[in-house]
N, C-alpha and C positions, 0 to 999 in steps of 0.2 A: 568544067564537062567537058571540052574539047578532045579530053588527051584521052575520055573512054569511051569503048565502041561496044552499043548497045547491040548482048547475044540474043535475052527473049525477058519478055516480062514472068514474074515467078507469080507477083497476087496482088491483089488488090482490096482495098479495104477503103473505108469511113473518110481518112485523110488522107490518100495517097493511092501509089502505086511501087510495088519493089521490081528491080529489072535485076538481072543477072547480065553484070556488063564486064569487057576484061580492059586494061589498060594497053593504051595503043603500043606504047614503044615496050611492049613485051607480051608473050605468049601465057608466061605461066601464072601470073596476078591475075584472077579474077576474084570480082567482090562481088557485095551484093549491093545498090546502092535505092535507097527508098527516098522515093519523093513527093514530099509532103505539097499539098493546095493550102499554099498560106491567107487565101481570101476565107477559104472553110474552117480553117481552124481559127481565123479572126472572131468570125460572127456566129462560128458556137462556141466561143469563150476558151478554148482549149490550146490557144499558143503556149502559155506557160508548161504545159504538161508534153509539149514536144522539144522542149529547153531543157525540162528537165529528164526528158530519156536521154538527148546528146552527151546534159554532163553526165550521167551515170555511165552512160557507155564508154566516154572518152578515160573516166578514170575507174572503172572495172578491170579487174586481173583473173578473170575466171575460162576454164579450160569450156564449160560448158555455155559462156556466153560469149557472143562475138564481141570485137575489138572495132572500135570505131575510130578509121584510118582515115578519114578525112569528111570536112563537115563547111559547105560552104551556102 
């Protein structure tokens, strides 16, 4: 997480926030970072959907779907 600098908040949803971030050691690399509220996912029994979304984005290769570069 320390490798990224938050530029601005892009959106806010029921389970988390999406930020526009820049990788600190490069200027060109800009990413969207989705931060999920784990306690909220567990409380509402939606954790499996977050894991499924992560797995789909890791394996998907399509020009209209963003690629998952990092997950932690």
